All heavy atoms as a GROMACS GRO file, in nm:
protein
  600
    1ASP      N    1   0.675   0.374  -0.672
    1ASP     CA    2   0.707   0.339  -0.810
    1ASP      C    3   0.613   0.408  -0.909
    1ASP      O    4   0.581   0.353  -1.014
    1ASP     CB    5   0.699   0.188  -0.830
    1ASP     CG    6   0.814   0.115  -0.760
    1ASP    OD1    7   0.918   0.176  -0.738
    1ASP    OD2    8   0.798  -0.004  -0.731
    2GLY      N    9   0.562   0.524  -0.874
    2GLY     CA   10   0.479   0.598  -0.966
    2GLY      C   11   0.336   0.548  -0.975
    2GLY      O   12   0.266   0.580  -1.069
    3MET      N   13   0.289   0.472  -0.878
    3MET     CA   14   0.153   0.420  -0.879
    3MET      C   15   0.053   0.531  -0.849
    3MET      O   16   0.078   0.615  -0.764
    3MET     CB   17   0.141   0.311  -0.771
    3MET     CG   18   0.008   0.242  -0.766
    3MET     SD   19  -0.005   0.137  -0.620
    3MET     CE   20  -0.119   0.234  -0.524
    4SER      N   21  -0.059   0.530  -0.918
    4SER     CA   22  -0.166   0.626  -0.891
    4SER      C   23  -0.224   0.597  -0.752
    4SER      O   24  -0.249   0.482  -0.718
    4SER     CB   25  -0.276   0.615  -0.996
    4SER     OG   26  -0.387   0.693  -0.960
    5ILE      N   27  -0.246   0.703  -0.672
    5ILE     CA   28  -0.301   0.684  -0.538
    5ILE      C   29  -0.437   0.750  -0.520
    5ILE      O   30  -0.488   0.762  -0.409
    5ILE     CB   31  -0.204   0.731  -0.428
    5ILE    CG1   32  -0.178   0.882  -0.436
    5ILE    CG2   33  -0.075   0.651  -0.432
    5ILE    CD1   34  -0.110   0.940  -0.314
    6GLY      N   35  -0.499   0.792  -0.630
    6GLY     CA   36  -0.633   0.851  -0.623
    6GLY      C   37  -0.637   0.967  -0.525
    6GLY      O   38  -0.550   1.055  -0.528
    7SER      N   39  -0.733   0.966  -0.433
    7SER     CA   40  -0.744   1.074  -0.334
    7SER      C   41  -0.691   1.030  -0.198
    7SER      O   42  -0.726   1.088  -0.095
    7SER     CB   43  -0.890   1.121  -0.323
    7SER     OG   44  -0.975   1.012  -0.294
    8SER      N   45  -0.603   0.930  -0.196
    8SER     CA   46  -0.540   0.885  -0.072
    8SER      C   47  -0.453   0.995  -0.014
    8SER      O   48  -0.402   1.080  -0.087
    8SER     CB   49  -0.451   0.763  -0.097
    8SER     OG   50  -0.524   0.657  -0.152
    9LEU      N   51  -0.435   0.991   0.118
    9LEU     CA   52  -0.342   1.085   0.181
    9LEU      C   53  -0.200   1.051   0.137
    9LEU      O   54  -0.166   0.934   0.120
    9LEU     CB   55  -0.354   1.075   0.333
    9LEU     CG   56  -0.487   1.117   0.393
    9LEU    CD1   57  -0.484   1.095   0.545
    9LEU    CD2   58  -0.519   1.261   0.362
   10TYR      N   59  -0.118   1.154   0.120
   10TYR     CA   60   0.021   1.135   0.079
   10TYR      C   61   0.110   1.218   0.170
   10TYR      O   62   0.091   1.339   0.183
   10TYR     CB   63   0.040   1.178  -0.067
   10TYR     CG   64   0.183   1.166  -0.114
   10TYR    CD1   65   0.239   1.043  -0.140
   10TYR    CD2   66   0.262   1.279  -0.132
   10TYR    CE1   67   0.370   1.031  -0.184
   10TYR    CE2   68   0.394   1.269  -0.176
   10TYR     CZ   69   0.447   1.145  -0.201
   10TYR     OH   70   0.576   1.133  -0.243
   11ASP      N   71   0.204   1.154   0.237
   11ASP     CA   72   0.297   1.220   0.328
   11ASP      C   73   0.426   1.251   0.252
   11ASP      O   74   0.515   1.167   0.243
   11ASP     CB   75   0.323   1.130   0.447
   11ASP     CG   76   0.422   1.187   0.547
   11ASP    OD1   77   0.468   1.302   0.528
   11ASP    OD2   78   0.455   1.116   0.644
   12GLU      N   79   0.434   1.371   0.198
   12GLU     CA   80   0.549   1.408   0.115
   12GLU      C   81   0.680   1.403   0.193
   12GLU      O   82   0.780   1.353   0.143
   12GLU     CB   83   0.527   1.548   0.056
   12GLU     CG   84   0.630   1.584  -0.049
   12GLU     CD   85   0.595   1.711  -0.125
   12GLU    OE1   86   0.479   1.754  -0.121
   12GLU    OE2   87   0.686   1.766  -0.188
   13GLU      N   88   0.679   1.453   0.315
   13GLU     CA   89   0.802   1.451   0.396
   13GLU      C   90   0.841   1.308   0.430
   13GLU      O   91   0.958   1.272   0.424
   13GLU     CB   92   0.782   1.533   0.524
   13GLU     CG   93   0.785   1.682   0.501
   13GLU     CD   94   0.913   1.732   0.435
   13GLU    OE1   95   1.024   1.700   0.485
   13GLU    OE2   96   0.903   1.802   0.333
   14GLY      N   97   0.743   1.226   0.467
   14GLY     CA   98   0.771   1.086   0.498
   14GLY      C   99   0.823   1.010   0.378
   14GLY      O  100   0.911   0.923   0.391
   15ALA      N  101   0.772   1.043   0.260
   15ALA     CA  102   0.815   0.975   0.138
   15ALA      C  103   0.963   1.000   0.107
   15ALA      O  104   1.029   0.916   0.045
   15ALA     CB  105   0.729   1.019   0.020
   16LYS      N  106   1.014   1.112   0.153
   16LYS     CA  107   1.156   1.147   0.126
   16LYS      C  108   1.252   1.051   0.194
   16LYS      O  109   1.365   1.034   0.147
   16LYS     CB  110   1.184   1.289   0.171
   16LYS     CG  111   1.114   1.393   0.085
   16LYS     CD  112   1.139   1.533   0.137
   16LYS     CE  113   1.064   1.637   0.054
   16LYS     NZ  114   1.080   1.772   0.107
   17ILE      N  115   1.212   0.988   0.304
   17ILE     CA  116   1.304   0.899   0.375
   17ILE      C  117   1.292   0.752   0.331
   17ILE      O  118   1.372   0.669   0.372
   17ILE     CB  119   1.287   0.910   0.528
   17ILE    CG1  120   1.149   0.862   0.573
   17ILE    CG2  121   1.316   1.051   0.576
   17ILE    CD1  122   1.134   0.850   0.723
   18VAL      N  123   1.194   0.722   0.248
   18VAL     CA  124   1.173   0.584   0.205
   18VAL      C  125   1.295   0.525   0.136
   18VAL      O  126   1.336   0.413   0.168
   18VAL     CB  127   1.046   0.571   0.118
   18VAL    CG1  128   1.036   0.433   0.054
   18VAL    CG2  129   0.922   0.601   0.200
   19PRO      N  130   1.360   0.594   0.041
   19PRO     CA  131   1.478   0.533  -0.022
   19PRO      C  132   1.587   0.496   0.079
   19PRO      O  133   1.649   0.389   0.067
   19PRO     CB  134   1.527   0.642  -0.118
   19PRO     CG  135   1.404   0.722  -0.150
   19PRO     CD  136   1.327   0.723  -0.022
   20ASP      N  137   1.608   0.579   0.180
   20ASP     CA  138   1.709   0.547   0.282
   20ASP      C  139   1.669   0.424   0.363
   20ASP      O  140   1.753   0.339   0.394
   20ASP     CB  141   1.730   0.666   0.377
   20ASP     CG  142   1.796   0.784   0.309
   20ASP    OD1  143   1.866   0.764   0.207
   20ASP    OD2  144   1.779   0.897   0.358
   21ILE      N  145   1.541   0.414   0.398
   21ILE     CA  146   1.493   0.298   0.473
   21ILE      C  147   1.511   0.171   0.391
   21ILE      O  148   1.557   0.068   0.442
   21ILE     CB  149   1.346   0.317   0.515
   21ILE    CG1  150   1.335   0.430   0.617
   21ILE    CG2  151   1.286   0.187   0.568
   21ILE    CD1  152   1.193   0.475   0.647
   22MET      N  153   1.474   0.177   0.263
   22MET     CA  154   1.488   0.060   0.176
   22MET      C  155   1.634   0.019   0.159
   22MET      O  156   1.667  -0.100   0.163
   22MET     CB  157   1.423   0.087   0.040
   22MET     CG  158   1.273   0.117   0.047
   22MET     SD  159   1.174  -0.014   0.121
   22MET     CE  160   1.165  -0.129  -0.016
   23ASP      N  161   1.723   0.118   0.142
   23ASP     CA  162   1.867   0.089   0.130
   23ASP      C  163   1.921   0.027   0.257
   23ASP      O  164   2.000  -0.068   0.252
   23ASP     CB  165   1.945   0.216   0.096
   23ASP     CG  166   1.922   0.263  -0.047
   23ASP    OD1  167   1.871   0.186  -0.130
   23ASP    OD2  168   1.955   0.381  -0.074
   24LYS      N  169   1.882   0.080   0.371
   24LYS     CA  170   1.929   0.027   0.499
   24LYS      C  171   1.880  -0.117   0.518
   24LYS      O  172   1.957  -0.204   0.561
   24LYS     CB  173   1.883   0.114   0.614
   24LYS     CG  174   1.942   0.076   0.747
   24LYS     CD  175   1.908   0.178   0.855
   24LYS     CE  176   1.978   0.145   0.984
   24LYS     NZ  177   1.950   0.245   1.088
   25ALA      N  178   1.755  -0.143   0.487
   25ALA     CA  179   1.702  -0.279   0.499
   25ALA      C  180   1.779  -0.374   0.408
   25ALA      O  181   1.816  -0.484   0.450
   25ALA     CB  182   1.553  -0.280   0.465
   26LYS      N  183   1.803  -0.331   0.285
   26LYS     CA  184   1.876  -0.416   0.190
   26LYS      C  185   2.017  -0.446   0.241
   26LYS      O  186   2.064  -0.560   0.233
   26LYS     CB  187   1.881  -0.347   0.053
   26LYS     CG  188   1.942  -0.432  -0.055
   26LYS     CD  189   1.935  -0.362  -0.190
   26LYS     CE  190   1.992  -0.449  -0.298
   26LYS     NZ  191   1.984  -0.386  -0.430
   27SER      N  192   2.084  -0.345   0.296
   27SER     CA  193   2.221  -0.364   0.344
   27SER      C  194   2.226  -0.459   0.464
   27SER      O  195   2.328  -0.521   0.490
   27SER     CB  196   2.285  -0.230   0.382
   27SER     OG  197   2.231  -0.179   0.502
   28LYS      N  198   2.116  -0.471   0.537
   28LYS     CA  199   2.109  -0.561   0.653
   28LYS      C  200   2.038  -0.692   0.620
   28LYS      O  201   2.005  -0.769   0.709
   28LYS     CB  202   2.042  -0.489   0.769
   28LYS     CG  203   2.121  -0.369   0.817
   28LYS     CD  204   2.063  -0.311   0.943
   28LYS     CE  205   2.144  -0.195   0.993
   28LYS     NZ  206   2.274  -0.233   1.044
   29ASN      N  207   2.011  -0.712   0.490
   29ASN     CA  208   1.944  -0.833   0.442
   29ASN      C  209   1.807  -0.852   0.507
   29ASN      O  210   1.768  -0.963   0.544
   29ASN     CB  211   2.033  -0.956   0.463
   29ASN     CG  212   1.998  -1.068   0.368
   29ASN    OD1  213   1.949  -1.043   0.258
   29ASN    ND2  214   2.021  -1.190   0.411
   30VAL      N  215   1.733  -0.741   0.519
   30VAL     CA  216   1.598  -0.742   0.575
   30VAL      C  217   1.498  -0.720   0.462
   30VAL      O  218   1.513  -0.627   0.384
   30VAL     CB  219   1.583  -0.632   0.683
   30VAL    CG1  220   1.438  -0.619   0.728
   30VAL    CG2  221   1.674  -0.658   0.800
   31GLU      N  222   1.398  -0.806   0.455
   31GLU     CA  223   1.295  -0.792   0.352
   31GLU      C  224   1.183  -0.703   0.403
   31GLU      O  225   1.128  -0.725   0.511
   31GLU     CB  226   1.238  -0.929   0.316
   31GLU     CG  227   1.130  -0.922   0.211
   31GLU     CD  228   1.064  -1.056   0.183
   31GLU    OE1  229   1.080  -1.150   0.263
   31GLU    OE2  230   0.996  -1.065   0.080
   32ILE      N  231   1.150  -0.602   0.327
   32ILE     CA  232   1.034  -0.518   0.356
   32ILE      C  233   0.925  -0.560   0.259
   32ILE      O  234   0.943  -0.555   0.137
   32ILE     CB  235   1.066  -0.368   0.343
   32ILE    CG1  236   1.168  -0.329   0.449
   32ILE    CG2  237   0.939  -0.285   0.354
   32ILE    CD1  238   1.207  -0.183   0.448
   33ILE      N  239   0.812  -0.602   0.314
   33ILE     CA  240   0.702  -0.648   0.231
   33ILE      C  241   0.606  -0.532   0.210
   33ILE      O  242   0.548  -0.480   0.305
   33ILE     CB  243   0.630  -0.767   0.297
   33ILE    CG1  244   0.729  -0.882   0.316
   33ILE    CG2  245   0.509  -0.810   0.214
   33ILE    CD1  246   0.677  -0.994   0.401
   34LEU      N  247   0.591  -0.491   0.086
   34LEU     CA  248   0.500  -0.382   0.052
   34LEU      C  249   0.372  -0.439  -0.008
   34LEU      O  250   0.373  -0.547  -0.067
   34LEU     CB  251   0.568  -0.288  -0.048
   34LEU     CG  252   0.695  -0.219   0.003
   34LEU    CD1  253   0.762  -0.142  -0.110
   34LEU    CD2  254   0.665  -0.129   0.120
   35PRO      N  255   0.262  -0.368   0.008
   35PRO     CA  256   0.135  -0.419  -0.044
   35PRO      C  257   0.135  -0.434  -0.196
   35PRO      O  258   0.197  -0.354  -0.267
   35PRO     CB  259   0.033  -0.312  -0.003
   35PRO     CG  260   0.101  -0.219   0.088
   35PRO     CD  261   0.248  -0.240   0.074
   36ILE      N  262   0.064  -0.537  -0.242
   36ILE     CA  263   0.048  -0.559  -0.386
   36ILE      C  264  -0.097  -0.540  -0.430
   36ILE      O  265  -0.127  -0.539  -0.548
   36ILE     CB  266   0.099  -0.698  -0.429
   36ILE    CG1  267   0.024  -0.809  -0.354
   36ILE    CG2  268   0.250  -0.708  -0.408
   36ILE    CD1  269   0.053  -0.949  -0.405
   37ASP      N  270  -0.186  -0.527  -0.330
   37ASP     CA  271  -0.326  -0.497  -0.359
   37ASP      C  272  -0.384  -0.419  -0.240
   37ASP      O  273  -0.324  -0.415  -0.132
   37ASP     CB  274  -0.406  -0.624  -0.390
   37ASP     CG  275  -0.413  -0.722  -0.275
   37ASP    OD1  276  -0.326  -0.718  -0.185
   37ASP    OD2  277  -0.505  -0.805  -0.275
   38PHE      N  278  -0.499  -0.357  -0.263
   38PHE     CA  279  -0.553  -0.263  -0.166
   38PHE      C  280  -0.704  -0.272  -0.157
   38PHE      O  281  -0.771  -0.302  -0.256
   38PHE     CB  282  -0.518  -0.119  -0.206
   38PHE     CG  283  -0.373  -0.101  -0.237
   38PHE    CD1  284  -0.326  -0.117  -0.367
   38PHE    CD2  285  -0.283  -0.071  -0.138
   38PHE    CE1  286  -0.192  -0.103  -0.396
   38PHE    CE2  287  -0.148  -0.057  -0.166
   38PHE     CZ  288  -0.101  -0.072  -0.295
   39VAL      N  289  -0.758  -0.243  -0.039
   39VAL     CA  290  -0.900  -0.219  -0.022
   39VAL      C  291  -0.917  -0.068  -0.034
   39VAL      O  292  -0.848   0.008   0.034
   39VAL     CB  293  -0.951  -0.269   0.115
   39VAL    CG1  294  -1.096  -0.229   0.137
   39VAL    CG2  295  -0.934  -0.420   0.127
   40ILE      N  296  -1.006  -0.026  -0.122
   40ILE     CA  297  -1.023   0.117  -0.149
   40ILE      C  298  -1.169   0.156  -0.131
   40ILE      O  299  -1.258   0.071  -0.134
   40ILE     CB  300  -0.974   0.154  -0.291
   40ILE    CG1  301  -1.056   0.080  -0.399
   40ILE    CG2  302  -0.826   0.121  -0.306
   40ILE    CD1  303  -1.022   0.121  -0.542
   41SER      N  304  -1.193   0.285  -0.110
   41SER     CA  305  -1.329   0.333  -0.093
   41SER      C  306  -1.342   0.473  -0.152
   41SER      O  307  -1.246   0.549  -0.157
   41SER     CB  308  -1.366   0.336   0.056
   41SER     OG  309  -1.500   0.381   0.072
   42SER      N  310  -1.464   0.504  -0.191
   42SER     CA  311  -1.492   0.637  -0.245
   42SER      C  312  -1.505   0.741  -0.133
   42SER      O  313  -1.497   0.860  -0.159
   42SER     CB  314  -1.621   0.635  -0.328
   42SER     OG  315  -1.730   0.593  -0.247
   43LYS      N  316  -1.525   0.695  -0.009
   43LYS     CA  317  -1.540   0.784   0.106
   43LYS      C  318  -1.477   0.719   0.228
   43LYS      O  319  -1.474   0.597   0.238
   43LYS     CB  320  -1.688   0.810   0.138
   43LYS     CG  321  -1.765   0.884   0.032
   43LYS     CD  322  -1.913   0.877   0.061
   43LYS     CE  323  -1.961   1.000   0.132
   43LYS     NZ  324  -2.107   0.998   0.153
   44PHE      N  325  -1.432   0.802   0.320
   44PHE     CA  326  -1.386   0.751   0.448
   44PHE      C  327  -1.507   0.741   0.539
   44PHE      O  328  -1.555   0.840   0.592
   44PHE     CB  329  -1.279   0.842   0.509
   44PHE     CG  330  -1.216   0.785   0.632
   44PHE    CD1  331  -1.121   0.685   0.621
   44PHE    CD2  332  -1.255   0.829   0.756
   44PHE    CE1  333  -1.063   0.631   0.734
   44PHE    CE2  334  -1.197   0.775   0.871
   44PHE     CZ  335  -1.101   0.676   0.859
   45GLY      N  336  -1.564   0.624   0.551
   45GLY     CA  337  -1.684   0.603   0.630
   45GLY      C  338  -1.758   0.482   0.579
   45GLY      O  339  -1.723   0.424   0.476
   46GLU      N  340  -1.862   0.446   0.648
   46GLU     CA  341  -1.936   0.325   0.616
   46GLU      C  342  -2.019   0.335   0.488
   46GLU      O  343  -2.060   0.234   0.433
   46GLU     CB  344  -2.027   0.287   0.733
   46GLU     CG  345  -1.949   0.248   0.857
   46GLU     CD  346  -2.039   0.214   0.974
   46GLU    OE1  347  -2.159   0.190   0.952
   46GLU    OE2  348  -1.988   0.211   1.087
   47ASP      N  349  -2.045   0.455   0.442
   47ASP     CA  350  -2.133   0.471   0.326
   47ASP      C  351  -2.058   0.487   0.194
   47ASP      O  352  -2.118   0.518   0.092
   47ASP     CB  353  -2.230   0.588   0.346
   47ASP     CG  354  -2.159   0.720   0.372
   47ASP    OD1  355  -2.039   0.718   0.408
   47ASP    OD2  356  -2.223   0.824   0.356
   48GLY      N  357  -1.928   0.462   0.193
   48GLY     CA  358  -1.851   0.471   0.069
   48GLY      C  359  -1.862   0.344  -0.013
   48GLY      O  360  -1.894   0.237   0.038
   49GLU      N  361  -1.836   0.356  -0.143
   49GLU     CA  362  -1.830   0.240  -0.231
   49GLU      C  363  -1.696   0.171  -0.209
   49GLU      O  364  -1.591   0.232  -0.229
   49GLU     CB  365  -1.844   0.283  -0.377
   49GLU     CG  366  -1.834   0.169  -0.475
   49GLU     CD  367  -1.831   0.212  -0.621
   49GLU    OE1  368  -1.844   0.333  -0.649
   49GLU    OE2  369  -1.815   0.124  -0.706
   50ILE      N  370  -1.698   0.046  -0.167
   50ILE     CA  371  -1.576  -0.028  -0.136
   50ILE      C  372  -1.543  -0.123  -0.250
   50ILE      O  373  -1.629  -0.196  -0.298
   50ILE     CB  374  -1.590  -0.104  -0.002
   50ILE    CG1  375  -1.612  -0.003   0.111
   50ILE    CG2  376  -1.468  -0.191   0.024
   50ILE    CD1  377  -1.643  -0.065   0.244
   51LYS      N  378  -1.416  -0.118  -0.293
   51LYS     CA  379  -1.367  -0.204  -0.400
   51LYS      C  380  -1.226  -0.248  -0.364
   51LYS      O  381  -1.172  -0.207  -0.262
   51LYS     CB  382  -1.364  -0.129  -0.534
   51LYS     CG  383  -1.497  -0.072  -0.577
   51LYS     CD  384  -1.506  -0.016  -0.718
   51LYS     CE  385  -1.389   0.049  -0.782
   51LYS     NZ  386  -1.419   0.111  -0.913
   52SER      N  387  -1.167  -0.325  -0.451
   52SER     CA  388  -1.026  -0.360  -0.435
   52SER      C  389  -0.955  -0.331  -0.566
   52SER      O  390  -1.017  -0.321  -0.672
   52SER     CB  391  -1.010  -0.507  -0.395
   52SER     OG  392  -1.062  -0.591  -0.494
   53CYS      N  393  -0.825  -0.315  -0.557
   53CYS     CA  394  -0.744  -0.294  -0.677
   53CYS      C  395  -0.604  -0.347  -0.651
   53CYS      O  396  -0.565  -0.370  -0.536
   53CYS     CB  397  -0.741  -0.147  -0.716
   53CYS     SG  398  -0.650  -0.041  -0.603
   54THR      N  399  -0.530  -0.366  -0.758
   54THR     CA  400  -0.392  -0.413  -0.747
   54THR      C  401  -0.296  -0.296  -0.764
   54THR      O  402  -0.334  -0.188  -0.810
   54THR     CB  403  -0.360  -0.517  -0.856
   54THR    OG1  404  -0.367  -0.452  -0.983
   54THR    CG2  405  -0.457  -0.635  -0.850
   55LYS      N  406  -0.171  -0.320  -0.727
   55LYS     CA  407  -0.067  -0.218  -0.745
   55LYS      C  408  -0.055  -0.182  -0.894
   55LYS      O  409  -0.041  -0.065  -0.929
   55LYS     CB  410   0.066  -0.269  -0.691
   55LYS     CG  411   0.178  -0.171  -0.705
   55LYS     CD  412   0.308  -0.228  -0.650
   55LYS     CE  413   0.421  -0.130  -0.678
   55LYS     NZ  414   0.550  -0.186  -0.638
   56ALA      N  415  -0.065  -0.282  -0.981
   56ALA     CA  416  -0.054  -0.257  -1.125
   56ALA      C  417  -0.166  -0.167  -1.176
   56ALA      O  418  -0.145  -0.083  -1.263
   56ALA     CB  419  -0.054  -0.389  -1.201
   57GLU      N  420  -0.286  -0.183  -1.120
   57GLU     CA  421  -0.400  -0.099  -1.160
   57GLU      C  422  -0.391   0.041  -1.102
   57GLU      O  423  -0.435   0.137  -1.164
   57GLU     CB  424  -0.531  -0.163  -1.112
   57GLU     CG  425  -0.564  -0.295  -1.176
   57GLU     CD  426  -0.676  -0.369  -1.105
   57GLU    OE1  427  -0.698  -0.350  -0.985
   57GLU    OE2  428  -0.742  -0.447  -1.174
   58GLY      N  429  -0.338   0.051  -0.982
   58GLY     CA  430  -0.336   0.179  -0.911
   58GLY      C  431  -0.472   0.209  -0.852
   58GLY      O  432  -0.571   0.143  -0.883
   59ILE      N  433  -0.476   0.309  -0.765
   59ILE     CA  434  -0.601   0.351  -0.703
   59ILE      C  435  -0.663   0.458  -0.792
   59ILE      O  436  -0.600   0.560  -0.820
   59ILE     CB  437  -0.575   0.404  -0.561
   59ILE    CG1  438  -0.514   0.293  -0.474
   59ILE    CG2  439  -0.705   0.457  -0.498
   59ILE    CD1  440  -0.466   0.339  -0.338
   60PRO      N  441  -0.785   0.434  -0.839
   60PRO     CA  442  -0.846   0.529  -0.934
   60PRO      C  443  -0.884   0.662  -0.868
   60PRO      O  444  -0.902   0.670  -0.746
   60PRO     CB  445  -0.971   0.455  -0.983
   60PRO     CG  446  -1.001   0.352  -0.881
   60PRO     CD  447  -0.873   0.319  -0.812
   61ASP      N  448  -0.897   0.764  -0.952
   61ASP     CA  449  -0.942   0.896  -0.904
   61ASP      C  450  -1.076   0.879  -0.834
   61ASP      O  451  -1.161   0.800  -0.877
   61ASP     CB  452  -0.957   0.993  -1.021
   61ASP     CG  453  -0.822   1.034  -1.078
   61ASP    OD1  454  -0.719   1.016  -1.010
   61ASP    OD2  455  -0.820   1.086  -1.192
   62GLY      N  456  -1.096   0.952  -0.727
   62GLY     CA  457  -1.221   0.946  -0.652
   62GLY      C  458  -1.223   0.836  -0.547
   62GLY      O  459  -1.322   0.821  -0.476
   63PHE      N  460  -1.115   0.760  -0.536
   63PHE     CA  461  -1.105   0.654  -0.435
   63PHE      C  462  -0.979   0.674  -0.353
   63PHE      O  463  -0.883   0.737  -0.398
   63PHE     CB  464  -1.100   0.516  -0.501
   63PHE     CG  465  -1.235   0.468  -0.547
   63PHE    CD1  466  -1.288   0.512  -0.667
   63PHE    CD2  467  -1.309   0.381  -0.470
   63PHE    CE1  468  -1.412   0.471  -0.710
   63PHE    CE2  469  -1.434   0.338  -0.512
   63PHE     CZ  470  -1.486   0.383  -0.632
   64MET      N  471  -0.980   0.621  -0.231
   64MET     CA  472  -0.863   0.628  -0.144
   64MET      C  473  -0.831   0.489  -0.091
   64MET      O  474  -0.920   0.407  -0.070
   64MET     CB  475  -0.888   0.725  -0.029
   64MET     CG  476  -1.003   0.686   0.062
   64MET     SD  477  -1.037   0.808   0.190
   64MET     CE  478  -1.135   0.923   0.096
   65GLY      N  479  -0.702   0.465  -0.073
   65GLY     CA  480  -0.659   0.338  -0.016
   65GLY      C  481  -0.685   0.337   0.133
   65GLY      O  482  -0.650   0.432   0.203
   66LEU      N  483  -0.747   0.231   0.182
   66LEU     CA  484  -0.778   0.221   0.324
   66LEU      C  485  -0.705   0.107   0.394
   66LEU      O  486  -0.681   0.113   0.514
   66LEU     CB  487  -0.929   0.204   0.345
   66LEU     CG  488  -1.016   0.318   0.295
   66LEU    CD1  489  -1.163   0.287   0.321
   66LEU    CD2  490  -0.978   0.450   0.362
   67ASP      N  491  -0.671   0.001   0.321
   67ASP     CA  492  -0.609  -0.115   0.385
   67ASP      C  493  -0.538  -0.199   0.279
   67ASP      O  494  -0.560  -0.180   0.159
   67ASP     CB  495  -0.716  -0.200   0.454
   67ASP     CG  496  -0.662  -0.288   0.566
   67ASP    OD1  497  -0.539  -0.300   0.580
   67ASP    OD2  498  -0.744  -0.346   0.640
   68CYS      N  499  -0.457  -0.292   0.326
   68CYS     CA  500  -0.397  -0.390   0.237
   68CYS      C  501  -0.508  -0.483   0.188
   68CYS      O  502  -0.602  -0.511   0.261
   68CYS     CB  503  -0.294  -0.474   0.311
   68CYS     SG  504  -0.150  -0.384   0.366
   69GLY      N  505  -0.492  -0.532   0.067
   69GLY     CA  506  -0.587  -0.627   0.011
   69GLY      C  507  -0.556  -0.769   0.055
   69GLY      O  508  -0.456  -0.795   0.124
   70PRO      N  509  -0.638  -0.865   0.014
   70PRO     CA  510  -0.622  -1.004   0.059
   70PRO      C  511  -0.490  -1.068   0.018
   70PRO      O  512  -0.433  -1.146   0.096
   70PRO     CB  513  -0.742  -1.075  -0.004
   70PRO     CG  514  -0.794  -0.986  -0.110
   70PRO     CD  515  -0.755  -0.847  -0.072
   71GLU      N  516  -0.439  -1.038  -0.100
   71GLU     CA  517  -0.312  -1.098  -0.142
   71GLU      C  518  -0.196  -1.044  -0.058
   71GLU      O  519  -0.104  -1.118  -0.022
   71GLU     CB  520  -0.288  -1.076  -0.291
   71GLU     CG  521  -0.387  -1.148  -0.380
   71GLU     CD  522  -0.392  -1.298  -0.355
   71GLU    OE1  523  -0.285  -1.362  -0.346
   71GLU    OE2  524  -0.504  -1.352  -0.344
   72SER      N  525  -0.200  -0.915  -0.026
   72SER     CA  526  -0.097  -0.855   0.059
   72SER      C  527  -0.103  -0.915   0.199
   72SER      O  528   0.001  -0.942   0.260
   72SER     CB  529  -0.116  -0.704   0.068
   72SER     OG  530  -0.099  -0.645  -0.059
   73LYS      N  531  -0.224  -0.937   0.249
   73LYS     CA  532  -0.238  -0.998   0.382
   73LYS      C  533  -0.181  -1.139   0.384
   73LYS      O  534  -0.120  -1.182   0.482
   73LYS     CB  535  -0.384  -0.996   0.425
   73LYS     CG  536  -0.431  -0.856   0.460
   73LYS     CD  537  -0.577  -0.855   0.501
   73LYS     CE  538  -0.620  -0.711   0.530
   73LYS     NZ  539  -0.759  -0.702   0.574
   74LYS      N  540  -0.198  -1.214   0.274
   74LYS     CA  541  -0.140  -1.348   0.265
   74LYS      C  542   0.012  -1.342   0.270
   74LYS      O  543   0.076  -1.422   0.339
   74LYS     CB  544  -0.184  -1.418   0.135
   74LYS     CG  545  -0.324  -1.468   0.135
   74LYS     CD  546  -0.356  -1.536   0.002
   74LYS     CE  547  -0.505  -1.562  -0.014
   74LYS     NZ  548  -0.537  -1.614  -0.148
   75LEU      N  549   0.071  -1.247   0.196
   75LEU     CA  550   0.217  -1.232   0.197
   75LEU      C  551   0.267  -1.201   0.337
   75LEU      O  552   0.369  -1.255   0.382
   75LEU     CB  553   0.261  -1.120   0.102
   75LEU     CG  554   0.248  -1.147  -0.047
   75LEU    CD1  555   0.287  -1.021  -0.125
   75LEU    CD2  556   0.336  -1.263  -0.090
   76ASN      N  557   0.198  -1.112   0.409
   76ASN     CA  558   0.237  -1.077   0.544
   76ASN      C  559   0.224  -1.197   0.639
   76ASN      O  560   0.312  -1.221   0.720
   76ASN     CB  561   0.156  -0.959   0.595
   76ASN     CG  562   0.198  -0.829   0.530
   76ASN    OD1  563   0.316  -0.801   0.515
   76ASN    ND2  564   0.102  -0.747   0.493
   77ALA      N  565   0.115  -1.270   0.625
   77ALA     CA  566   0.094  -1.388   0.711
   77ALA      C  567   0.203  -1.493   0.688
   77ALA      O  568   0.254  -1.555   0.783
   77ALA     CB  569  -0.044  -1.448   0.687
   78GLU      N  570   0.240  -1.513   0.561
   78GLU     CA  571   0.347  -1.609   0.529
   78GLU      C  572   0.479  -1.565   0.590
   78GLU      O  573   0.554  -1.648   0.642
   78GLU     CB  574   0.361  -1.623   0.378
   78GLU     CG  575   0.246  -1.697   0.313
   78GLU     CD  576   0.248  -1.687   0.160
   78GLU    OE1  577   0.346  -1.632   0.103
   78GLU    OE2  578   0.153  -1.736   0.097
   79ALA      N  579   0.508  -1.436   0.587
   79ALA     CA  580   0.633  -1.386   0.645
   79ALA      C  581   0.634  -1.403   0.796
   79ALA      O  582   0.737  -1.442   0.854
   79ALA     CB  583   0.651  -1.238   0.608
   80VAL      N  584   0.521  -1.379   0.861
   80VAL     CA  585   0.514  -1.394   1.006
   80VAL      C  586   0.527  -1.542   1.045
   80VAL      O  587   0.592  -1.576   1.144
   80VAL     CB  588   0.382  -1.333   1.060
   80VAL    CG1  589   0.361  -1.370   1.206
   80VAL    CG2  590   0.382  -1.183   1.042
   81ALA      N  591   0.468  -1.629   0.965
   81ALA     CA  592   0.470  -1.773   0.997
   81ALA      C  593   0.607  -1.835   0.972
   81ALA      O  594   0.637  -1.941   1.029
   81ALA     CB  595   0.365  -1.845   0.914
   82ALA      N  596   0.690  -1.772   0.891
   82ALA     CA  597   0.821  -1.829   0.855
   82ALA      C  598   0.920  -1.825   0.970
   82ALA      O  599   0.910  -1.753   1.062
   82ALA     CB  600   0.879  -1.755   0.734
   0.00000   0.00000   0.00000
């Protein structure tokens, strides 16, 4: 949805199939849960500055997304428990 991804890796070829996957899931009444927040770091390694951000904020320049944030993890846990 046009969110800033900072210096995160981006799979351009993989991104091309996302609309088809989302359409197929919708047609089969399957919910795909996407992250709403992220754990981010200035470096890939233990010595990077670690922060969190929301989808609305985007990942700032100089940072990369490394994992889902706590709110996203809650959404996933609720879906698994249902």
